[in-house]
C-alpha positions in Angstrom: 0.0 -0.1 -0.1 1.1 3.5 -0.7 2.7 5.8 1.7 1.1 8.8 0.0 -2.9 8.1 1.4 -5.1 11.4 1.5 -8.4 11.1 3.4 -10.6 13.1 1.1 -13.6 14.7 2.6 -16.6 16.1 0.9 -19.2 17.6 3.7 -22.5 18.3 2.4 -25.4 20.0 4.5 -26.8 16.6 5.3 -24.1 14.2 4.3 -20.6 13.3 4.1 -18.9 11.6 1.1 -15.5 10.2 2.1 -12.6 8.2 0.3 -9.2 7.3 1.0 -7.2 8.0 -2.2 -3.6 6.9 -3.2 -2.1 10.2 -4.5 0.2 8.6 -6.6 -2.2 6.5 -9.1 -5.8 7.5 -7.7 -6.7 4.2 -6.5 -9.5 4.1 -3.8 -8.5 2.4 -0.9 -11.6 3.2 1.3 -15.0 4.9 0.1 -18.0 5.8 1.8 -21.2 7.9 2.2 -22.6 9.2 5.7 -25.9 10.7 5.4 -29.4 11.5 6.9 -27.7 14.0 9.2 -29.7 15.4 11.9 -32.5 13.0 11.5 -33.2 9.7 13.4 -32.1 7.5 10.6 -28.7 8.9 10.1 -26.5 6.1 8.6 -23.3 5.2 7.0 -22.0 2.8 4.5 -18.5 2.0 2.9 -16.5 0.0 0.9 -13.2 -1.8 1.6 -11.5 -4.6 -0.4 -14.6 -4.9 -2.6 -16.9 -5.6 0.8 -19.4 -3.2 1.6 -20.5 -2.5 5.1 -23.5 -0.4 6.6 -24.6 0.6 10.1 -26.9 3.0 11.6 -25.2 6.3 13.4 -26.5 7.5 16.5 -29.8 9.3 16.1 -29.4 12.9 14.9 -25.8 12.4 14.2 -24.0 15.1 12.2 -20.5 15.8 10.8 -18.7 15.4 13.7 -20.3 11.9 14.9 -19.8 10.8 11.3 -16.1 11.7 11.1 -15.3 9.9 14.6 -16.9 6.8 13.4 -15.0 7.1 10.1 -11.7 7.2 12.3 -12.4 4.7 15.0 -14.6 2.1 13.3 -12.9 2.0 9.8 -9.8 3.4 9.5 -8.3 2.6 12.6 -9.7 -1.3 12.1 -7.2 -1.3 9.4 -4.0 -2.1 10.7 -1.2 0.3 9.5 -3.6 2.6 7.5 -3.6 5.7 9.3 0.4 5.9 9.6 0.3 6.1 5.9 -1.7 9.4 6.0 0.0 12.3 4.7 -3.1 14.8 4.4 -6.8 15.6 4.8 -8.1 17.1 1.5 -11.3 18.8 1.9 -13.6 19.7 -1.4 -14.9 23.3 -0.7 -17.6 24.4 -3.2 -17.0 28.2 -3.3 -13.8 30.2 -2.7 -14.9 33.4 -4.0 -11.9 35.6 -5.4 -10.0 34.9 -2.2 -9.0 31.6 -3.3 -7.4 31.2 -6.9 -5.6 27.6 -5.7 -5.6 24.9 -3.3 -4.2 25.9 0.0 -2.9 24.6 3.1 -5.6 25.3 5.9 -5.0 27.8 9.0 -7.0 30.2 10.4 -7.2 32.6 8.2 -8.1 30.3 5.3 -11.0 28.8 7.5 -12.3 32.4 8.2 -12.5 32.9 4.4 -14.4 30.1 3.7 -16.4 31.0 6.0 -16.8 34.4 4.7 -17.9 32.8 1.1 -20.9 31.4 2.9 -23.0 33.7 1.5 -22.1 32.5 -1.9 -22.7 28.8 -1.2 -25.3 28.6 1.8 -25.9 24.9 1.5 -22.5 24.1 1.0 -19.4 26.3 2.6 -20.9 26.0 6.4 -21.0 22.2 6.1 -17.3 22.3 4.9 -16.3 24.3 7.9 -18.1 21.7 10.3 -16.1 19.0 8.4 -12.7 20.9 8.8 -13.4 21.7 12.5 -14.2 17.9 12.9 -11.3 16.4 11.1 -8.8 19.0 12.7 -10.0 17.5 15.8 -9.5 14.0 14.6 -6.3 14.5 13.1 -4.6 17.2 14.6 -1.4 16.8 13.7 -2.1 15.9 9.5 -2.1 18.9 7.3 -5.5 19.9 6.3 -6.0 21.0 2.5 -9.1 23.1 0.7 -9.6 22.3 -2.8 -11.9 24.7 -4.2 -14.6 23.8 -7.1 -14.2 27.8 -8.1 -10.4 27.9 -8.6 -10.3 26.2 -11.9 -12.8 29.0 -13.3 -10.4 31.7 -12.2 -8.8 31.9 -15.9 -12.3 33.2 -17.3 -12.1 36.4 -18.8 -14.3 39.3 -17.7 -16.7 39.5 -20.2 -17.8 35.7 -19.4 -17.7 35.8 -15.7 -19.2 39.7 -15.2 -23.1 40.3 -15.1 -24.4 43.0 -16.7 -25.0 45.2 -13.5 -23.3 48.2 -12.1 -19.6 47.6 -12.1 -19.3 48.7 -8.6 -21.3 45.7 -7.6 -18.6 43.7 -8.6 -15.6 45.7 -7.4 -17.2 46.4 -4.2 -19.3 43.3 -3.4 -17.7 40.4 -5.4 -21.1 40.0 -7.7 -19.8 37.7 -10.7 -20.1 34.4 -12.4 -17.6 31.9 -10.4 -18.5 28.5 -11.5 -18.6 25.2 -9.6 -17.1 21.6 -10.4 -13.7 22.9 -11.2 -12.0 19.6 -10.0 -14.0 17.3 -12.4 -13.4 19.7 -15.4 -10.0 19.7 -14.7 -9.7 16.1 -14.6 -11.7 15.1 -17.5 -9.7 18.0 -19.7 -6.6 16.4 -19.0 -8.1 13.0 -19.5 -9.7 13.9 -22.7 -6.3 15.4 -24.1 -4.3 12.0 -23.5 -7.3 10.3 -25.4 -7.5 13.1 -28.2 -3.4 12.6 -28.1 -3.1 16.5 -27.9 -1.1 18.3 -25.4 -3.6 19.9 -22.7 -2.5 23.2 -23.6 -4.1 22.7 -27.1 -7.2 20.9 -26.3 -10.4 22.5 -26.3 -13.3 20.5 -25.1 -16.9 21.1 -23.8 -17.1 19.5 -20.2 -20.6 18.5 -19.2 -20.7 17.5 -15.7 -24.1 16.0 -15.1 -25.5 14.9 -11.6 -27.8 16.1 -9.0 -26.1 19.3 -9.6 -24.8 19.9 -13.0 -22.7 22.4 -15.1 -21.1 22.7 -18.3 -17.9 24.5 -19.1 -16.1 25.8 -22.2 -12.2 24.8 -21.8 -9.9 26.4 -24.3 -6.2 25.5 -24.6 -6.9 23.5 -21.2 -8.3 26.6 -19.6 -12.0 27.3 -18.5 -13.2 30.4 -20.5 -16.8 30.1 -19.6 -19.1 28.1 -17.2 -23.0 27.7 -16.8 -23.1 28.0 -12.9 -22.8 31.6 -11.7 -22.2 33.5 -8.5 -23.8 30.1 -6.9 -24.7 26.9 -8.0 -28.2 28.0 -8.6 -27.6 29.0 -12.1 -27.4 27.3 -15.5 -28.8 24.3 -16.5 -31.4 22.1 -15.0 -30.4 19.9 -11.6 -31.9 17.6 -9.5 -33.6 20.1 -7.5 -32.3 23.5 -8.6 -34.1 25.4 -11.4 -30.9 26.8 -13.3 -31.2 30.0 -15.2 -34.8 31.9 -15.1 -36.1 35.2 -15.5 -35.1 36.9 -12.2 -38.3 39.0 -11.9 -40.1 35.7 -11.3 -38.9 36.0 -7.8 -40.4 39.5 -7.2 -43.6 38.2 -8.6 -43.9 35.5 -6.6 -43.3 37.7 -3.6 -45.3 40.8 -4.7 -48.2 39.2 -6.5 -48.5 35.6 -5.2 -47.6 36.1 -1.5 -44.2 34.1 -1.1 -41.8 35.2 1.3 -38.2 35.6 0.2 -37.0 32.7 1.7 -39.8 30.4 0.7 -38.9 31.4 -2.8 -35.4 30.8 -2.5 -36.2 27.3 -0.8 -38.2 26.5 -3.6 -35.5 27.5 -6.2 -33.0 25.0 -4.3 -34.9 22.2 -2.9 -38.3 21.9 -5.0 -37.3 22.7 -8.6 -35.0 21.1 -11.5 -36.1 17.5 -12.2 -38.0 17.3 -9.1 -40.2 20.0 -9.6 -41.0 19.5 -13.2 -41.5 15.6 -12.8 -43.4 15.8 -9.3 -41.9 12.5 -8.7 -38.0 12.8 -7.6 -34.7 14.3 -8.0 -32.9 11.1 -8.5 -32.5 10.7 -12.5 -32.8 6.7 -12.0 -36.2 7.0 -11.1 -36.8 9.8 -13.5 -35.7 7.4 -16.4 -37.6 4.8 -15.3 -40.9 6.5 -15.1 -39.8 8.0 -18.7 -40.2 4.3 -20.0 -43.5 3.9 -18.5 -44.6 6.8 -20.4 -45.1 9.1 -17.2 -45.7 12.6 -18.9 -43.7 14.7 -16.1 -40.7 12.6 -16.5 -40.7 12.4 -20.3 -40.8 16.5 -19.8 -38.2 16.5 -17.3 -35.9 14.6 -19.3 -36.5 16.7 -22.6 -35.7 19.7 -20.8 -32.7 18.5 -19.1 -31.3 17.7 -22.7 -32.8 20.5 -24.4 -31.3 23.2 -21.9 -28.0 21.3 -22.0 -27.6 21.3 -25.8 -28.2 25.0 -26.0 -25.3 25.9 -23.6 -23.1 23.5 -25.4 -24.2 24.8 -28.8 -23.5 28.2 -27.3 -20.1 27.4 -26.3 -18.7 27.2 -30.1 -18.6 30.9 -29.8 -15.7 31.2 -27.2 -13.9 27.9 -28.4 -14.1 28.6 -32.1 -12.9 24.8 -32.5 -14.3 21.9 -30.5 -12.1 19.0 -30.3 -14.8 17.2 -28.2 -17.9 17.3 -26.1 -17.1 15.2 -22.9 -19.7 13.6 -20.6 -19.0 13.0 -17.2 -20.9 12.8 -13.9 -23.5 10.2 -12.6 -25.9 11.1 -15.3 -23.2 11.8 -18.1 -21.4 8.7 -17.2 -24.5 6.5 -17.5 -27.3 7.9 -19.1 -27.7 6.4 -22.5 -30.8 8.4 -23.4 -29.5 12.1 -22.2 -26.3 11.6 -24.5 -28.4 10.4 -27.3 -30.7 13.3 -27.0 -28.2 16.3 -26.5 -26.5 15.0 -29.5 -29.5 14.6 -31.6 -30.3 18.3 -30.6 -26.9 19.2 -31.9 -27.3 17.4 -35.2 -26.7 20.8 -36.8 -23.1 20.6 -36.0 -22.7 17.3 -37.5 -22.7 15.1 -34.4 -23.9 11.6 -35.1 -24.3 9.1 -32.2 -23.2 5.4 -32.4 -25.6 3.6 -30.6 -23.5 0.6 -29.7 -20.6 2.6 -28.5 -23.1 4.6 -26.5 -24.8 1.6 -24.9 -21.2 0.4 -23.5 -19.9 3.7 -22.5 -21.6 3.2 -18.8 -20.8 2.1 -15.2 -17.2 3.5 -15.4 -16.2 2.6 -19.1 -15.0 5.4 -20.9 -15.0 6.1 -24.7 -15.9 7.8 -27.9 -19.6 7.6 -28.4 -19.9 9.2 -31.7 -19.8 7.6 -35.4 -16.7 7.5 -37.0 -17.6 10.4 -39.5 -19.0 12.6 -36.5 -17.2 15.3 -34.7 -16.1 13.5 -31.6 -18.2 13.2 -28.6 -17.0 10.9 -25.4 -17.5 9.9 -21.9 -14.9 10.1 -19.4 -15.6 8.8 -15.6 -14.9 11.9 -13.3 -12.0 11.4 -10.5 -12.5 14.8 -8.2 -11.4 12.8 -5.2 -7.9 12.2 -7.0 -7.5 15.5 -8.1 -8.1 16.7 -4.5 -5.6 14.0 -3.0 -3.0 15.1 -5.8 -3.2 18.8 -4.9 -2.9 17.6 -1.3 0.2 15.9 -1.6 1.6 18.8 -3.5 1.1 21.1 -1.0 2.3 18.6 1.6 5.3 17.9 -0.5 6.0 21.7 -0.9 
């Protein structure tokens, strides 16, 4: 086993994903998920040596209790494992303009992450809780923050600014930041290898599609535009998030329909997207099962998801000029044959033609080109955000 293991933590508001990653090769030693925090049925599941286990956590457990369990009941039960840890790497959704690269966490960094909470209110406060719990559990290990927003700091002003009074950007930091940076970075490097091109000469459109979803235009290996905005709410249709809407809808619901501001924002964040359209679920697997049964809401949700994504992809021909490949990644991007087909059918004007057989085999972790030989290239690349976090953590520890 490697002596460059990193414990990677991704803390959400009610869950915590974790993995022990070999920074040298990306091998996943342990992975798991603690969920249903602050509820009676709080639980945790994990995988080690291909064996899956799960158990309940104490009622109403949260981040601290989950990390204590991970350390005491999982990590310490594997002889010699903890001694090989070199760092704890934390996925941080929003770093604003304070953080343009990964950093070792100290009090100043922790304070900066807290200050960015208004930009990602569902995420950053949970990250802070996770960091503090990990510092307590591993007081001698270096803690590293890896920011989703950092990769997008190469966007030009014409892409990241909103058409608002300029002082709102200069004085208040209101701008497009983008997320999923670690995923877009990973698939860019992998796409360059697959295309046999230097990454600094690679132009792709990366579609990270999951419960949260974003698409990024990547020119010469760098992000030049992306669909998420100041917060993760903008852009594509997502699991429970609405994506782009007319902002006047918010005023209309408050002034004319009697909604509170909190009620509207909760609706846009937690009750919209695939869930809101279908009336069924935010889980795309449930949506697809009902699509096959002819459920009208599920059919509309799938069609809207694919249509909105195709429109964004088409628009990114503008900043790129030349598209070497469209890359699908994330849970939906890696596994939904239907979505990939619908998106590329919507992009037929650009010459994209799906190869049905290739498309069907590119699921469950399998990468590959899914377009016909005479078509522009679209491919599937499974993402590995945890490895990016582990690599950055190892680099900072070495430095």
